[in-house]
C-alpha positions in Angstrom: 83.6 90.8 100.6 85.5 91.2 103.6 89.3 91.8 104.0 91.6 91.8 107.0 95.1 91.3 108.0 96.8 89.8 110.9 100.0 92.0 110.4 98.2 95.3 111.0 94.7 96.6 111.7 92.7 98.6 109.5 93.6 102.4 109.9 96.7 101.8 112.1 100.6 101.9 111.6 102.1 99.1 109.4 104.9 97.3 111.1 108.5 98.0 110.0 109.2 94.7 108.8 106.4 94.9 105.9 108.3 98.1 104.8 111.1 99.0 102.3 112.7 101.3 104.6 112.5 101.8 108.4 113.9 104.9 110.5 117.6 105.1 111.1 118.7 107.7 113.3 122.1 108.4 111.6 121.2 107.9 107.9 117.4 108.9 108.1 116.4 105.4 106.4 117.8 102.0 106.4 116.6 98.9 104.2 113.7 96.6 106.0 112.8 93.2 105.6 110.2 94.3 103.1 108.0 91.1 103.7 104.3 91.4 102.5 101.9 91.4 105.0 99.2 88.9 105.8 95.8 89.3 103.8 92.9 87.0 104.1 89.4 87.4 102.9 85.7 86.0 102.7 82.3 86.3 101.4 83.4 86.6 97.6 80.6 87.3 95.3 79.1 84.3 93.3 80.5 84.1 89.9 84.0 85.1 91.2 86.3 83.8 88.9 89.5 85.5 89.8 90.8 87.8 92.5 93.1 90.8 91.6 95.3 92.9 94.1 96.5 96.3 94.5 98.4 98.4 97.0 98.8 101.8 96.6 100.0 104.9 98.4 97.9 108.1 97.7 100.0 110.7 99.5 103.0 110.5 97.5 104.3 114.1 96.5 103.5 115.2 93.2 107.0 117.2 92.8 110.4 115.8 94.3 112.0 119.1 94.7 112.0 118.7 98.6 111.9 115.1 98.8 114.7 113.6 100.9 116.6 116.7 101.2 118.4 117.9 104.3 117.0 121.3 105.6 113.6 120.9 103.8 110.1 119.7 104.8 107.7 118.1 101.9 104.6 120.6 102.4 101.4 119.0 103.6 99.5 121.3 101.2 101.3 120.0 98.1 99.1 118.0 95.6 99.6 114.1 96.0 99.7 111.1 93.4 99.2 107.5 93.5 102.4 105.2 94.1 101.8 101.6 93.2 103.3 99.2 95.9 101.8 95.6 94.8 99.8 95.0 91.5 99.0 91.2 91.1 96.3 89.5 88.9 95.0 86.1 88.2 94.4 84.8 92.0 92.3 81.8 91.7 88.9 81.9 92.9 89.2 79.4 95.7 92.2 81.5 97.4 91.4 82.8 100.7 94.7 83.8 102.0 98.0 85.3 101.8 100.6 84.4 104.2 102.9 87.2 105.8 106.2 86.8 103.6 104.9 84.6 101.0 105.5 86.8 98.1 108.1 88.9 99.4 111.1 88.5 102.2 113.5 91.0 101.4 114.5 94.1 99.4 115.8 92.8 96.0 118.1 95.3 94.3 116.9 96.0 90.8 113.7 94.2 91.5 111.9 90.7 91.8 111.3 88.9 88.6 108.0 88.8 87.0 105.1 88.5 85.9 105.3 84.7 86.6 105.7 84.0 90.2 108.7 81.8 91.4 107.8 78.9 93.9 104.7 77.8 92.1 102.5 80.5 93.8 99.3 81.5 92.2 98.9 84.7 90.2 100.8 87.1 88.1 102.7 90.0 89.4 102.8 93.6 87.6 105.4 96.0 88.0 105.3 98.4 91.2 106.3 102.3 91.0 110.0 101.4 92.3 110.9 100.6 88.9 110.4 104.4 88.0 111.8 105.4 91.4 115.0 104.0 90.8 115.3 104.2 87.2 118.2 106.4 87.0 119.9 104.8 90.0 122.8 102.4 88.6 122.8 100.0 91.6 119.1 99.7 91.9 117.4 100.3 88.3 115.3 97.4 87.0 112.0 96.2 86.9 110.4 95.8 90.0 107.9 93.2 89.9 105.7 92.0 93.3 105.5 93.7 96.5 107.8 96.5 97.8 106.7 98.1 101.0 106.6 101.8 102.2 109.1 104.0 102.1 107.7 107.5 102.1 110.2 110.6 102.2 111.7 110.8 105.6 111.0 114.6 105.7 107.4 114.5 104.7 105.0 116.4 107.0 102.3 114.0 106.6 101.6 110.2 107.4 101.2 108.0 104.3 98.3 105.8 103.6 98.6 102.5 102.0 95.4 101.2 100.5 95.3 97.1 100.1 92.5 96.4 97.7 91.1 93.2 97.0 88.9 92.9 93.7 86.4 90.0 92.7 86.3 89.4 89.1 84.1 87.8 86.8 86.9 87.0 84.2 89.7 83.9 84.9 92.5 86.2 83.7 92.8 89.5 82.8 94.3 90.7 79.2 97.5 92.5 80.7 100.9 91.1 79.9 104.8 91.7 80.4 105.9 94.9 82.6 101.9 95.8 83.3 101.3 98.5 85.7 98.5 99.1 88.3 97.0 101.8 85.9 96.7 99.1 83.4 94.9 96.7 85.7 92.6 99.4 87.0 91.6 100.1 83.2 91.5 96.1 82.3 88.9 95.4 85.3 86.5 98.0 84.0 83.2 96.2 83.7 84.6 93.0 85.3 84.3 93.8 89.2 81.8 92.1 90.9 83.2 93.2 94.6 85.9 94.6 96.4 87.3 95.2 99.9 90.0 97.1 101.3 92.3 97.8 104.2 94.2 100.7 104.9 97.7 100.9 106.8 99.6 104.1 107.8 103.5 104.7 107.5 106.0 107.5 108.2 109.7 107.7 108.2 109.7 111.0 109.7 110.7 110.7 113.3 108.6 113.4 114.4 105.5 112.0 113.2 106.3 108.2 114.1 105.3 108.9 118.0 
């Protein structure tokens, strides 16, 4: 199975229009257009009955003590954990492409609705990890379904990697409901994956690393 994007090349930087935040010289970060990137795929395995899509950042600091703090830098040797940016299941087996901006076109305070996807678009959305990140913010707290793009710490010492993985499954629907998470989808897919393909983009809000 092959997966590619017209929005960015595998291993290259993700353009700011597909991010949650972009560099701002005065406030460090400004909200961006938060569009989902274009994705296309081919050569799905025989017997594919649905697709699932997960985007995760594996470079997220495991501790937030230094995150976005003036005069501090998140150390490169700090253990890192996964942060899910997009979780989608039950994509039909005849689907071969997702257009840029088809599932997300802006930052939505308190999150986009789900798991059903508006506009008659195929699939079901799980929540992403901005749900937990904004849990204590009275202006932003909510259930963040669907795609919300990169917004790594502006003082991180490493560039973050965003892995878009498409899974071909032998079931038409996964047994996940409500505010299902990326980890729950990973568990539900066990024993049902016929094939997978991935593409990786990079992103940073640290001007010293942006180049």
